[in-house]
Structures are given as structure tokens and as C-alpha cells.
N, C-alpha and C positions, 0 to 999 in steps of 0.2 A: 669622453669627447666634450669639448666646450663649444658654445654657440655665441656668435657675435652678430647682432643685427645693427646695421648702420642706416639711419634715416635722416635725410635732409629735411629741414623745416618746410612747412607748406608755404604757398605763395604769400608774400607779404606786400604791404603798401610801400611805396617809395617815400623816403623822408621828406617832410615839408616843414617850413618854418624853423623852429628851434629843435625839432625832433632829431635825436641822435640815431645812429644805426642800431644801437642796442634797444631803442624804444619802438622800433617799427612793429606794428601789429599785423595780424593776418588780414588779407582782404577777403571778399566773399568767395572767390575761387579757392583761396587757401583753406577756408573752412570746409568746403566741399571735398577738397583733396584729403584733408585729415580724416574726415568722416569715412571716406572710401577706404583709406589705408588701415583704419582700425580693424576691419575684418581680416585684412591680410596679416597683420601682426598677431591677431588672435589665432589664426590658422597655423601660423609658424611658431606658436607658443612663445613669442617674443615678450609677451606681457607677464610671463610666469617667473621671470628672473629679476635681476637688478635693472632698473630703468634709470638711466642717467641723462640729464637734460641740461643743455646750456641755459644760462640765466637770462639770455635775450628774450624780449617779450614774444617774438615770433615763434621761438622754440617752445617756450612755456605754454603759449596758447595752442600750439600744435598738440602738445601732450594733453591739455585740458579738453580739447575736442575729442581726442581718442578716448579719454577716460569717460566722457559723457555717453559714449556708445556702449559702455560696459557697466551699466548701473548695478548689475548683480554683484559686482566686486569692486571694492574701494581700492583704487590704484595709488592714490597720492601718498599712502603710508609706505609704499615701496619705492617711491621716486627719490632720486638724489639730484638736487639742483646744484650745479657746480660751475663757478666762474671760470675754471680752467677749460671748460668745454666751449666757452665763447672765444674760439680761436679759428684762424683761417690757415694755420700752418699744420701740415701733416706730421711733422716731427714732434710738435708739441702734443698732438693727439696720441701719437704712438707712445710717447713718454708717459702720458696719463694712463694709457691702456696697460702698459707694463707694470704700473704701480698698483694695479688692482689686487685685492687679496686672493690668495689661491683658493679659498673656500667658495668663491663666486664662480659658477659654471655657465651661467647664461646672462648675457648683457644686451640691453637695448640702448643704443646711444643716439640721441637726437641732437644734431649739430649743424655745422655749416660747411659750405664749399669755400675754397678748394681743399680744405683740410680733409674732408671725408674721402674725396676722390684719391688724394695722395696716399692716405692710409690704406684704402682699398687696394691700390696698386702695389703697395709694399707687401700686403698680405698675399696677393695673387695678381700676377702681372696680366692675367686675362680678364680682370675686372673691367667693367665699362669705363670708357674715357670721360663720360659725363654722368652726372646724377641730377636730373631735373628736380625742381621743388616737389616735395612730398614723396619722392621715390625712396625705395628701400633696397638694401642688399643684405643677404643672409649668408654668413660664413660659418663653416664648421672648422674647428681647430684641434690640434693634438691635445691629449689630456696631460699637458705639462703646465707648470706654473706660468702665469701671465708674463712674468719677468723673463722667462726663458723663450718667449716667442722668437721665431726666426723668420727672416724674409722669405716670402713665397711658401710658407708652411700651411696656409689656409686653403680650404676648398670652397669654391663659390657654389653654395647650395641653391641659391635662387635670387632673383631680382625682379622687381616690378615697379612700374610707374603708375600713378593714379589713373591715367587714361587706359591702362589695361586691366585695372581693377574695377572700374565703374563705367558702364556704358553711357551714363548721363554725361560724364566728363569727356568720354571719347566723342560723343555726338556733337558736343560744342565745337570741336576742332576738326570734325570730319568734313570731307568735301561735300558741297551742295549737289543735289540731284541736277541732271542736265535740264536745259530749257526745253519746253515743248513747242517752241515757235518755228523750228526748222522743218524741212520737208520730211516725208515719211521715212525714206531710207536713212537720212542723217540722224533722225530722231531715234530710230531703232539701234543704229550703230552706237550712238552716244549712250543709250540706255544699257546695251550689252557691255560696253566698256566700263561704264560706271559700276555695274554689278560685279564685274570681274575685279575691279580695284577694291570694291567693298569686301569681297571674299578674302583678298590678301590682307587688307587692313584689319579685318576683324579677327584673323587667325590668332594673333598674340593674346587677345582677350579670351578667346575660346580656350586656348591652352592654359591660360592662368586659372580659369575655372572659378573665379571669385564671384562674378556677376553672370547668372544664367542668361541674361538678356543678350549677351554677345552671341551665344549659341543660337538663340532664337533668330536674331538678325542675320546670322550667317546662313541659316537654313532658308530664310526668306530670300536672300540674294541668290542662292543656288536654285530655288524653285522659280523665281522670276526669270532667271536666265533660261532655265529649261523650258518654261512656258513660251517665252518669246521665240526660242529656237524651234520648238515644236510647231508653232504657228508658221514660221518661215518654211519649215519642211512641208507643211500642208499646202503651201502656195507654189513652191518651186522645188525642183531637185537640186540638192547641194552636195557635192562630193565631200565625204569625211564628216558630214553633220551627224550621221547615225552614231559614230564613235563618240563625238562630243556629248551627245545626249545620254549615252550609256554611262559615261564617266560622271556626268552631273548627277544622274540617278544614284550611282554608287556612293558618291560623296554625301549626298543627302541621306541615303539609307543608313549610312554608318553613324549618323547622329540621332536617329529616331529614338532608340531606347533611352539614351541619356536625356534627351529633351522630355520624354514622358516622365522620367524619374524626377526631373527638375520641377515639372508642373505638379506632380503628385505631392512632393515634399512641400512645395509652396502652399498647396491646399491644406495640408496638415498643420502648417504653421498659422493659418488664418481662420480655419474652421474646425470646430471641435468635432472629431469623428465619434460615432456611436460605439466607442470602445472604452474599456477600463484603462486606468492609468498605466498598468503594467503592460497591457496589450499595445497601447499607443507607443510606449517607449520601445518595446521589442520590435514592433513593425518599423518605427522610424529608424532605429539603429540598423536594421536589416536593409532598408531602402538606401540609407546613406552608404553602407558597405557596397551595395550594388552600384550606386552612383560613382563612387571612387573607382571601382573596377572599370566601369564603362568609360570614365574620363581618361583613365590611364591608357586604355585600348585606343581611344580616339586620338590622343596625343601621339601615340606611336604611329598611327596611320598618317597623321598630318606631317610627321617628320620623315616618313618613308620615301625613298627615292621615286617610287611610282607616282605618288601624289604630286611631288614637286615637278616631275616630268610632265604630268598631265596639265598642270598649271601653265608651264612653258608652252606646251602645244596649243592650249587654249588662247594664250596671248598671241602666238604667231598666227593663228587662224584669224583672229580679230583684225589683224593688219594685212591679211593676205588679199591677193587679187580675187581669189575664190569667194571670199566673204563680200568683197566690194561688188562683184558681179551679181551675187545672189540678192543682195540688198537693193540693187538697182532695179530689180524686177518688181519690187513692192510698190503698192499704192494704197491709199486710204480705202479705195473701193474693194481691193482684194482682202485687206484686213477685215473690213466690214463683212465680207462674204464668209470668211472663216468664223467670225464672231457669231453671225446668224446661224451658221451650221451647228456650232457647238451649243448654242442656246436651244435649238430644236432638239438636239440629242439629249441635252439636260432635261428638258421637259418630258421627253419620252422615258428617261430613266426614273424620274419622279413618279410618273403615271404607272410604271411597272412595279413600284414598291408596294409592300403591304406591311401590316404590323408584325407579320411572321417572317419577314425577309431577314436573311442573315446580317450580322453586324457589318460584314465586309461590303455588302451592297451600299450601306449608308456611308461607309468609309470611302468607297470609290466615288460616290456622289460628291462628297466633301472635296476630294482632290480635284474633281472636275470643275467644281465651282471656283476653286482657287485659280485654276488655269484660265478660266473665262474672265475672272476679275483682272488678272495680270494683263491679259490681252486687251480688256476694256480700258484699263488704265493707260495703255499705250496709244489707243485710238484718240485723236484730238477732239472728235465730235461726240464721244459717248455721253449720253444724257446722265444727269445727276441722279435721276430716278432709278436708272439701271444700276449705277454704282452703289446706291444706297440699298437696293434690293439684294445685290450680290453680297454686300457686307453683312446684311441681316441673315442671309442664308449661311454664310460662313460661321457666324456666331452660333447659330442654331445647331448646325452639323458639328461644329467644333465642340460644343457642349456634350453632344452625344458621344463623340469620340473620346472625350476626357473620361466619361463614365465607363466606357469600354476599357480604357487603359487602367483605371483604378481596379476594375474587376480582374483584369489579367494579372496585375501585380499582386493583388490579394490572393489569387489562386496560386501564383508562384511562391508566395510566402508560405502558404499552407503546405504546398508540395515540399518545400525545403525543410519543413518540420523544425524550424528554428524556435518557434514559440511552444508553450505548453499546450496540451490538448484543449484546455479551456480557452486559451488565447486564440487558437486556431478556429475554434467554434465561433467565437465572437467575430472574427474576420469573415467566416463563411456566412454568418447572418447579415453582416454589412454588405457583402458581395451580393446576396439575394435582394436586399433592400434597394440596391442601385438599379436592379432590373426594372423596378416600378418607375423610377425616375426616367429611365431610358424610354419606356413605353409612352410616357407623357410627351417627350420630345419627338418621338416617332409620329405621334398623332399630329403634331404641329408641322412636321415635314410633309406628311401626306396631304395636309390642307393648304399647302403653298399654291399660289396662283401663278400662271405663266408670266414671265418677265418680257417686256417689250424692249427690243434692241434700239429702237429709234428715240 
């Protein structure tokens, strides 16, 4: 099987003065696009074969930025700069492709539109009709000589835009949060609609799985929606709302293990764990295998008919008369009453804790703080002191939860018996050491003072 990856150059400046099209350099956004796509190309093994680049400045700079992201391997010795790739005609690109030596099995081509789109459609008529700057398409082809390629013989194995590979790029073009100047009912409806649209918009990035921040923001939107609807349910009876809440909880729960793995692996990348090099490598590889399995399972769920139907039901409910009537009963006074009630319950929960309380009790406290904060964010007159106090508690309890997660995955690694007995003993010692850190955080939680809602 042969592999062909087509990449359009990243965003370039418009020509000015005597500058020719060939001389156009990347702009700042183009540099960020190329940086983001370097990780995609690495994951797809596109940098392991022959890399062929148009001689235009913007394509060469796209490659240079990609190379700079992979300092452990010198790529320029494997790159071919070819004037023939500075073309906007698909037929010319196809002719160039068919002239490749049979010995080459994997090709990355960085070029220009519309030539790339025309070639992609010749290879597979289901290929996208557009290829934005910085985007890539990955094709698998029959194991026949390049000159024997036939129309429609390629399989489209994948395609990504920079905005689905990098949350930072996605965020720059995402819709702005709604204004908080409207009345209570309108403000809540706008907030619910905004979070619903966020869930839909974040899904491609979640499924791409390149930047874990997409998954984190996806979970935030689900939880914010659930917290707002739970508050609505606490104020008034709403037909069908219980089902919506159950669906939101299921969607969020399906992402929990993957998010925990993302956080643990990120921690391993930035903090030296108390493990030998062999134990670190074995643990990291096992966690990455678990991460891939969890991501595959999540993608299957996100593409399942039941998930898509639930989204459609959610959207219909948001524009229904039932939703409108329920929101009409809201007022700042009622939201404040729910907020006060939850703060009282939170303070009672803190007072009931001890250093010997189970981890689950601290976990439930953390989830409760998040719901209070989402509700406080929605209330227009919430004091800055309350919001700051809630955020501080979230960080404290989140740190405790992260330690619990690491312990759980270390225990799972040992149970799997993937490592040697010595490596498993190292992980067990680390697992025990984390308990002391948890006790330190527990003392800080128990020392928390009550928060004022006003």
C-alpha cells in the first residue's frame, strides 16, 4: 500500500509592491497553522517518506515551520524542492505524481490550490470540494507503480484543517459568548444555545484527537449546560427536562477516562516522575495505548445514531414553547435563591468532611463547586469575591482529583501486569507517595472558610 498526503501551504500575505505571487511569505496566522499541522503530519507518518515542496516562498516556509517542530530529526535532507509543484493545474500535478519512482512508497506534497483539490478529486470523487490553507488530506493507494494510478483508485484515509488540530486556532474564529445585558430569561436561553452550538462546533476537534483542549472545552460546555438546566429544574417543573439532563450526564461521562488520560500524560511530559527510565517508558506507552482505545470508543459514540438524535432533540427543545414557558418563570431573585441554597449545602458538605473521608466525598464536593460556579457566572450581580473563591476551590479540589486519577491509573497499570515486577513496584511506591500529597490538599479543604453569596 502507498500513502499520499496532500497539504496546501499555510496562510500567506497578499502581494504588495513589486512582490510576485511566488514571493509571498506566510503571515502570522500561517505560521500558527503550520505549527499545528506538524503534529498531524507526524501522527500520520507523513514525515517519514519523501517530502516534496513547491519552490514558492509560502510553501517552503510552511515546510520550514513544520521542520522546526521536529528538532530531534533533520528533515531538510529528505525534502525535494521542485518547480513543477508550483502549479495551479491538477493535470500537471497528476503528471508529476505519475512520474515518481516506484521505490517511493510514502509521499508528502505541499502545494497549491486549485491543483491539489483537482488531484484529490481525481483520486477519489468523495474528497472535499475545498482545501483551506494549512489543511491536509491523506490517501492510501494500491500497491502499484505510480505511473499505473487509475482515476478513483485511492481511499481517503483522513483530512484535517488547522482549526480542528489546534484549539487556539479554533478559538480565534469561534463565536463570541452572548452578552450579559439582557433579561434573565433571554440571558439563560442565549447561554444554553451558545453552549449547544459549542458542543457541535467542538466535535470535529474532539474526534481529530490532536489537541486535548478540544475535549476539555467540550466537557465544559456539557457541564455548563447541565448546571444551568439543573438550576432551572430546581426553580420550576419542566416536562422532558429530566431526559435532557440524563443525556448530558451520559455524554460527559463518556469522556471522563479519556480526559483523565490526557491530563496524566500531559503531567508526565512536563514533570519528571519518580520512576526509572524503563518504568517511565513502559507506563507512558501503556497509557497511550489506553488513550487511543478510549478515543476510538468515544469517536464511535459521537458518530452513533443515538448521539445525533439526542443533539437534534436538544436543539428542538431549545426552540420549543416548553422551553420558552419555563424560562419565562425565571428571575434574578429565583436564581439567587438557588445559589444561596447550594452554597449552604456546600458549606455543610465541607463541614462533614474529615481527613479520613473517602475520595468520592471530595470528588462530589468538587462537582458541586463547579455547578455553583456555573450558576454564579450566569447571575448578573454575583460578586467578584464569590467567583474568585469558587475558582480557588475548584483548583484545590481539582488538584486532589488529579492525584486520585494518577493513583487509579497506576493501580490499573500494575493490575495489567504490563511492566516487569520491578517497574510495577516503582509505580506502587509512587502511588503511595501520592497519598501524602492528597492529605496536604485535604487539610487545605477542611480549612476553607464559608463563602458569602452577596
